[in-house]
C-alpha positions as semicolon CSV with decimal commas, in nm:
position;residue;x (nm);y (nm);z (nm)
1;X;-2,936;5,914;2,970
2;X;-3,124;5,579;3,001
3;X;-2,978;5,389;3,322
4;X;-2,773;5,054;3,252
5;X;-2,948;4,813;3,483
6;X;-2,679;4,534;3,634
7;X;-2,733;4,173;3,657
8;X;-2,848;4,275;4,014
9;X;-3,125;4,523;3,924
10;X;-3,254;4,321;3,728
11;X;-3,263;4,029;3,971
12;X;-3,410;4,264;4,193
13;X;-3,709;4,422;3,924
14;X;-3,798;4,085;3,862
15;X;-3,882;4,005;4,267
16;X;-4,052;4,319;4,236
17;X;-4,273;4,184;3,951
18;X;-4,136;4,462;3,717
19;X;-4,019;4,314;3,332
20;X;-3,695;4,462;3,208
21;X;-3,678;4,514;2,794
22;X;-3,474;4,205;2,700
23;X;-3,138;4,290;2,545
24;X;-3,137;4,290;2,156
25;X;-2,878;3,986;2,038
26;X;-2,749;4,049;1,698
27;X;-2,895;3,746;1,440
28;X;-2,655;3,503;1,387
29;X;-2,594;3,327;1,011
30;X;-2,721;2,982;0,945
31;X;-2,326;2,904;0,911
32;X;-2,315;3,057;1,298
33;X;-2,560;2,877;1,423
34;X;-2,447;2,541;1,250
35;X;-2,116;2,612;1,423
36;X;-2,281;2,670;1,779
37;X;-2,456;2,354;1,750
38;X;-2,184;2,119;1,648
39;X;-1,964;2,304;1,915
40;X;-2,252;2,254;2,190
41;X;-2,250;1,847;2,078
42;X;-1,921;1,817;2,147
43;X;-1,965;1,988;2,470
44;X;-2,276;1,772;2,560
45;X;-2,026;1,484;2,493
46;X;-1,759;1,606;2,764
47;X;-2,061;1,655;3,013
48;X;-2,120;1,298;2,945
49;X;-1,793;1,163;2,972
50;X;-1,556;1,382;3,128
51;X;-1,311;1,399;2,873
52;X;-1,276;1,576;2,513
53;X;-1,343;1,311;2,243
54;X;-1,024;1,171;2,102
55;X;-0,892;0,992;1,782
56;X;-0,861;0,599;1,758
57;X;-0,983;0,302;1,578
58;X;-1,162;0,130;1,940
59;X;-1,337;0,486;2,010
60;X;-1,749;0,521;1,954
61;X;-1,826;0,648;1,562
62;X;-1,958;1,018;1,716
63;X;-1,665;1,024;1,945
64;X;-1,445;1,009;1,671
65;X;-1,633;1,280;1,457
66;X;-1,668;1,529;1,731
67;X;-1,260;1,473;1,797
68;X;-1,258;1,565;1,381
69;X;-1,462;1,873;1,414
70;X;-1,288;1,974;1,746
71;X;-0,967;1,978;1,572
72;X;-1,083;2,176;1,257
73;X;-1,266;2,440;1,555
74;X;-0,932;2,502;1,687
75;X;-0,777;2,543;1,368
76;X;-1,000;2,780;1,234
77;X;-0,931;3,143;1,415
78;X;-1,252;3,309;1,277
79;X;-1,488;3,121;1,476
80;X;-1,282;3,151;1,816
81;X;-1,465;3,503;1,893
82;X;-1,825;3,342;1,820
83;X;-1,759;3,021;2,030
84;X;-1,502;3,188;2,362
85;X;-1,816;3,322;2,551
86;X;-1,983;2,985;2,589
87;X;-1,635;2,735;2,603
88;X;-1,661;2,684;2,944
89;X;-1,434;2,406;2,960
90;X;-1,172;2,569;2,770
91;X;-1,180;2,301;2,486
92;X;-1,041;2,592;2,213
93;X;-0,741;2,631;2,390
94;X;-0,695;2,254;2,474
95;X;-0,471;2,037;2,238
96;X;-0,442;1,667;2,171
97;X;-0,353;1,384;1,941
98;X;-0,484;1,430;1,595
99;X;-0,584;1,169;1,363
100;X;-0,322;0,994;1,186
101;X;-0,526;0,678;0,997
102;X;-0,771;0,989;0,825
103;X;-0,633;1,181;0,515
104;X;-0,607;1,525;0,546
105;X;-0,822;1,645;0,358
106;X;-1,148;1,397;0,439
107;X;-1,436;1,582;0,552
108;X;-1,689;1,483;0,798
109;X;-1,961;1,337;0,536
110;X;-1,631;1,157;0,373
111;X;-1,564;1,007;0,740
112;X;-1,877;0,873;0,845
113;X;-1,909;0,690;0,491
114;X;-1,571;0,535;0,584
115;X;-1,686;0,453;0,942
116;X;-1,989;0,303;0,775
117;X;-2,216;0,575;0,854
118;X;-2,452;0,754;0,637
119;X;-2,570;1,099;0,658
120;X;-2,886;1,189;0,468
121;X;-2,893;1,542;0,479
122;X;-2,606;1,867;0,400
123;X;-2,608;1,940;0,761
124;X;-2,394;1,706;0,939
125;X;-2,492;1,756;1,321
126;X;-2,815;1,624;1,221
127;X;-2,764;1,223;1,148
128;X;-3,077;1,082;0,992
129;X;-3,002;0,758;0,918
130;X;-2,723;0,515;1,037
131;X;-2,618;0,210;0,903
132;X;-2,371;-0,044;1,066
133;X;-2,041;-0,085;0,940
134;X;-2,137;-0,489;0,824
135;X;-2,488;-0,360;0,661
136;X;-2,301;-0,112;0,453
137;X;-1,968;-0,362;0,349
138;X;-2,271;-0,624;0,262
139;X;-2,440;-0,330;0,063
140;X;-2,142;-0,222;-0,120
141;X;-2,065;-0,591;-0,223
142;X;-2,413;-0,595;-0,371
143;X;-2,388;-0,240;-0,571
144;X;-2,011;-0,265;-0,660
145;X;-1,941;-0,575;-0,719
146;X;-2,131;-0,781;-1,035
147;X;-1,979;-1,008;-1,289
148;X;-1,754;-0,948;-1,564
149;X;-1,928;-1,020;-1,882
150;X;-1,624;-0,993;-2,102
151;X;-1,348;-1,160;-1,827
152;X;-1,188;-1,362;-2,119
153;X;-1,033;-1,014;-2,201
154;X;-0,901;-0,965;-1,901
155;X;-0,786;-1,312;-1,808
156;X;-0,472;-1,311;-2,010
157;X;-0,343;-0,976;-1,857
158;X;-0,382;-1,111;-1,516
159;X;-0,150;-1,454;-1,614
160;X;0,073;-1,202;-1,759
161;X;0,115;-0,987;-1,454
162;X;0,141;-1,332;-1,240
163;X;0,436;-1,426;-1,476
164;X;0,607;-1,100;-1,473
165;X;0,578;-1,061;-1,094
166;X;0,760;-1,444;-1,102
167;X;1,013;-1,324;-1,315
168;X;1,071;-1,019;-1,189
169;X;0,991;-0,786;-1,454
170;X;0,755;-0,643;-1,205
171;X;0,751;-0,594;-0,845
172;X;0,497;-0,508;-0,573
173;X;0,501;-0,195;-0,344
174;X;0,296;-0,029;-0,046
175;X;0,030;0,215;-0,189
176;X;0,093;0,569;-0,174
177;X;-0,089;0,840;-0,320
178;X;-0,422;0,865;-0,504
179;X;-0,237;0,984;-0,799
180;X;-0,117;0,653;-0,819
181;X;-0,471;0,523;-0,965
182;X;-0,465;0,575;-1,325
183;X;-0,600;0,319;-1,653
184;X;-0,393;0,031;-1,735
185;X;-0,264;0,010;-1,367
186;X;-0,283;-0,322;-1,160
187;X;-0,322;-0,338;-0,749
188;X;-0,387;-0,570;-0,473
189;X;-0,654;-0,534;-0,223
190;X;-0,877;-0,772;-0,045
191;X;-0,634;-1,062;-0,182
192;X;-0,727;-0,972;-0,505
193;X;-0,561;-0,844;-0,814
194;X;-0,740;-0,530;-0,909
195;X;-0,719;-0,375;-1,265
196;X;-0,765;-0,039;-1,357
197;X;-0,957;-0,080;-1,720
198;X;-1,136;0,248;-1,770
199;X;-1,166;0,603;-1,581
200;X;-1,402;0,867;-1,612
201;X;-1,367;1,248;-1,692
202;X;-1,224;1,353;-1,334
203;X;-1,464;1,591;-1,127
204;X;-1,487;1,817;-0,813
205;X;-1,676;1,657;-0,528
206;X;-1,899;1,875;-0,272
207;X;-1,616;1,913;-0,059
208;X;-1,394;2,064;-0,335
209;X;-1,162;1,697;-0,404
210;X;-1,086;1,572;-0,707
211;X;-1,289;1,211;-0,791
212;X;-1,339;1,001;-1,064
213;X;-1,581;0,693;-1,146
214;X;-1,359;0,387;-1,233
215;X;-1,420;0,038;-1,439
216;X;-1,225;-0,232;-1,248
217;X;-1,172;-0,565;-1,307
218;X;-1,083;-0,787;-0,997
219;X;-0,901;-1,155;-1,086
220;X;-1,162;-1,362;-0,956
221;X;-1,429;-1,230;-1,259
222;X;-1,606;-0,949;-1,085
223;X;-1,585;-0,582;-1,168
224;X;-1,726;-0,280;-1,005
225;X;-1,748;0,107;-1,106
226;X;-1,662;0,280;-0,764
227;X;-1,490;0,596;-0,778
228;X;-1,144;0,643;-0,747
229;X;-1,139;0,782;-0,344
230;X;-1,285;0,453;-0,258
231;X;-1,025;0,230;-0,413
232;X;-0,773;0,450;-0,234
233;X;-0,937;0,398;0,122
234;X;-0,982;0,062;0,031
235;X;-0,613;0,028;-0,039
236;X;-0,512;0,235;0,273
237;X;-0,735;0,029;0,476
238;X;-0,616;-0,308;0,349
239;X;-0,217;-0,364;0,569
240;X;-0,149;-0,615;0,226
241;X;-0,287;-0,334;-0,005
242;X;0,006;-0,303;-0,264
243;X;0,082;-0,150;-0,616
244;X;0,202;-0,371;-0,846
245;X;0,466;-0,176;-1,048
246;X;0,480;-0,144;-1,415
247;X;0,667;-0,397;-1,603
248;X;1,058;-0,310;-1,695
249;X;1,103;-0,214;-2,044
250;X;1,381;-0,357;-2,270
251;X;1,589;-0,677;-2,202
252;X;1,714;-0,721;-1,871
253;X;2,091;-0,701;-1,970
254;X;2,304;-0,657;-2,301
255;X;2,576;-0,868;-2,425
256;X;2,755;-0,546;-2,567
257;X;2,842;-0,218;-2,431
258;X;2,617;0,104;-2,649
259;X;2,744;0,448;-2,622
260;X;2,671;0,594;-2,238
261;X;2,619;0,244;-2,114
262;X;2,800;0,140;-1,763
263;X;2,855;-0,215;-1,666
264;X;2,631;-0,318;-1,369
265;X;2,814;-0,655;-1,274
266;X;2,834;-0,982;-1,370
267;X;2,662;-1,325;-1,378
268;X;2,870;-1,614;-1,236
269;X;2,880;-2,015;-1,293
270;X;3,107;-2,181;-1,084
271;X;3,222;-2,560;-1,023
272;X;3,338;-2,665;-0,691
273;X;3,646;-2,851;-0,643
274;X;3,580;-2,947;-0,262
275;X;3,602;-3,373;-0,174
276;X;3,250;-3,326;-0,014
277;X;3,106;-3,682;-0,097
278;X;2,753;-3,497;-0,234
279;X;2,945;-3,272;-0,461
280;X;3,184;-3,551;-0,574
281;X;2,875;-3,718;-0,719
282;X;2,752;-3,456;-0,879
283;X;3,077;-3,227;-0,989
284;X;2,930;-3,190;-1,332
285;X;2,576;-3,083;-1,290
286;X;2,639;-2,891;-0,940
287;X;2,657;-2,501;-1,018
288;X;2,705;-2,173;-0,798
289;X;2,499;-1,930;-0,976
290;X;2,520;-1,565;-0,823
291;X;2,577;-1,225;-0,946
292;X;2,852;-0,939;-0,816
293;X;2,936;-0,594;-0,862
294;X;3,348;-0,648;-0,880
295;X;3,561;-0,861;-1,062
296;X;3,497;-1,250;-1,007
297;X;3,837;-1,343;-0,949
298;X;3,834;-1,084;-0,622
299;X;3,475;-1,253;-0,523
300;X;3,653;-1,575;-0,555
301;X;3,996;-1,492;-0,395
302;X;3,897;-1,604;-0,043
303;X;3,646;-1,935;-0,160
304;X;3,857;-2,202;0,050
305;X;3,763;-2,011;0,384
306;X;3,430;-1,923;0,260
307;X;3,160;-2,133;0,374
308;X;2,922;-2,016;0,101
309;X;3,226;-2,191;-0,160
310;X;3,191;-2,492;0,064
311;X;3,501;-2,394;0,195
312;X;3,703;-2,487;-0,127
313;X;3,833;-2,366;-0,415
314;X;3,585;-2,306;-0,735
315;X;3,656;-2,310;-1,123
316;X;3,509;-2,047;-1,332
317;X;3,272;-2,206;-1,603
318;X;3,114;-1,911;-1,724
319;X;3,053;-1,551;-1,692
320;X;2,851;-1,293;-1,837
321;X;2,837;-0,916;-1,814
322;X;2,567;-0,678;-1,703
323;X;2,483;-0,351;-1,817
324;X;2,220;-0,106;-1,641
325;X;2,071;-0,353;-1,439
326;X;1,947;-0,443;-1,090
327;X;2,152;-0,710;-0,957
328;X;1,966;-0,767;-0,674
329;X;1,610;-0,870;-0,888
330;X;1,839;-1,056;-1,163
331;X;2,015;-1,270;-0,882
332;X;1,689;-1,313;-0,697
333;X;1,492;-1,422;-1,088
334;X;1,807;-1,672;-1,151
335;X;1,748;-1,825;-0,807
336;X;1,364;-1,872;-0,839
337;X;1,372;-2,045;-1,173
338;X;1,648;-2,317;-1,055
339;X;1,510;-2,310;-0,718
340;X;1,348;-2,689;-0,759
341;X;1,701;-2,824;-0,809
342;X;1,871;-2,580;-0,497
343;X;2,123;-2,819;-0,319
344;X;2,003;-2,845;0,071
345;X;2,307;-2,889;0,227
346;X;2,457;-2,742;0,579
347;X;2,798;-2,692;0,662
348;X;3,048;-2,571;0,934
349;X;3,223;-2,244;0,863
350;X;3,573;-2,207;1,011
351;X;3,424;-2,134;1,369
352;X;3,235;-2,412;1,370
353;X;2,881;-2,223;1,283
354;X;2,650;-2,378;1,056
355;X;2,554;-2,246;0,748
356;X;2,351;-2,324;0,472
357;X;2,505;-2,205;0,128
358;X;2,218;-2,068;-0,094
359;X;2,376;-2,060;-0,426
360;X;2,435;-2,412;-0,521
361;X;2,210;-2,585;-0,792
362;X;2,184;-2,951;-0,974
363;X;2,132;-2,799;-1,274
364;X;2,372;-2,899;-1,648
365;X;2,557;-2,589;-1,727
366;X;2,379;-2,612;-2,074
367;X;2,037;-2,518;-1,915
368;X;2,197;-2,255;-1,675
369;X;2,345;-2,115;-2,039
370;X;1,969;-2,128;-2,188
371;X;1,857;-1,949;-1,885
372;X;2,065;-1,642;-1,914
373;X;1,974;-1,609;-2,321
374;X;1,594;-1,642;-2,242
375;X;1,649;-1,368;-1,972
376;X;1,803;-1,160;-2,242
377;X;1,475;-1,208;-2,477
378;X;1,245;-1,190;-2,220
379;X;1,087;-1,567;-2,309
380;X;1,202;-1,672;-1,993
381;X;0,861;-1,603;-1,825
382;X;0,696;-1,867;-2,031
383;X;0,950;-2,163;-1,870
384;X;1,027;-2,318;-1,572
385;X;1,306;-2,523;-1,481
386;X;1,159;-2,934;-1,417
387;X;1,452;-3,100;-1,225
388;X;1,317;-3,449;-1,349
389;X;1,387;-3,381;-1,723
390;X;1,671;-3,158;-1,636
391;X;1,545;-2,927;-1,843
392;X;1,340;-2,576;-1,888
393;X;0,976;-2,639;-2,009
394;X;0,690;-2,430;-2,076
395;X;0,489;-2,274;-1,820
396;X;0,165;-2,424;-1,779
397;X;-0,123;-2,234;-1,836
398;X;-0,365;-2,183;-1,525
């Protein structure tokens, strides 16, 4: 049987000038070689900086990349046996914070692109060309934004969306998922409204992720043929990035009950019996306009001791019953329409605390009634209240 040499024997023989046949090492696959090379880069980082790579916007681009890579190596048990013999720092067994600002399915290449780094190679351990974030942003502006030659087609859409936001038919909310990006949808990104006019057929990226080429029109008259994932990243990175909801279908409320309808509340128009000088002077045009889910009689029962009712009894001028409607949104819409005529007054409540009633408006009742009718048929989006003329006037374009 052949003698097995120990490391001490090998050293002794080497001192005596005797060569020992090297032990054969099993050949590694290209993938294993890349994994080892990537892990060794992480080890060199630890040796140089004295700590494992960490996540964070304030960290170096490569440290953030190494941190993501280390997270994955810890998760992938198939490589543990390969790496444990060279893991002198115990990196595979350590644990640390995982990046929270990066998509769960983002790959190293996508991470580098987001950080402003372009890797012109399929091997992410070899970075042959690195551009600064500023250079990349400038290049993207040139490549992705151009004048929209047929913007006149889209301009009315942006105007309509703004009107519908103003009248409460649309709202804005934080962007959440890539699935929200679809043709006909509006977003707010970089302080501009963006309209997804077209979407090409979806495809899978080299990393197995779904993507699609878009035609996005911006309200400043430019357009971009960006990828869906690029728009997704832009919306996530923008603290003010928003999705504009679709417009509500149908009238805001009905004046009768259909089968299956349930009452949602009541708009009430009140007139104050207060002896305050400003009320006495404008009693016929000063109205409180609100929305309640209960009975109006119950809402006004304690008007005398309620500062929002000017600490006085009130007269019910009119009520409008609502069906299947968001009361809060409707009330906000009415108050926005008449905001130029809102009464500016501060009074003390019964405990001496200052109160600023917000639901009193210097508006003739016939104008309130007209506004309700226009809300019913949807035409209110084209009108605003003019205090000088004391009437609703058509909203000026632009």
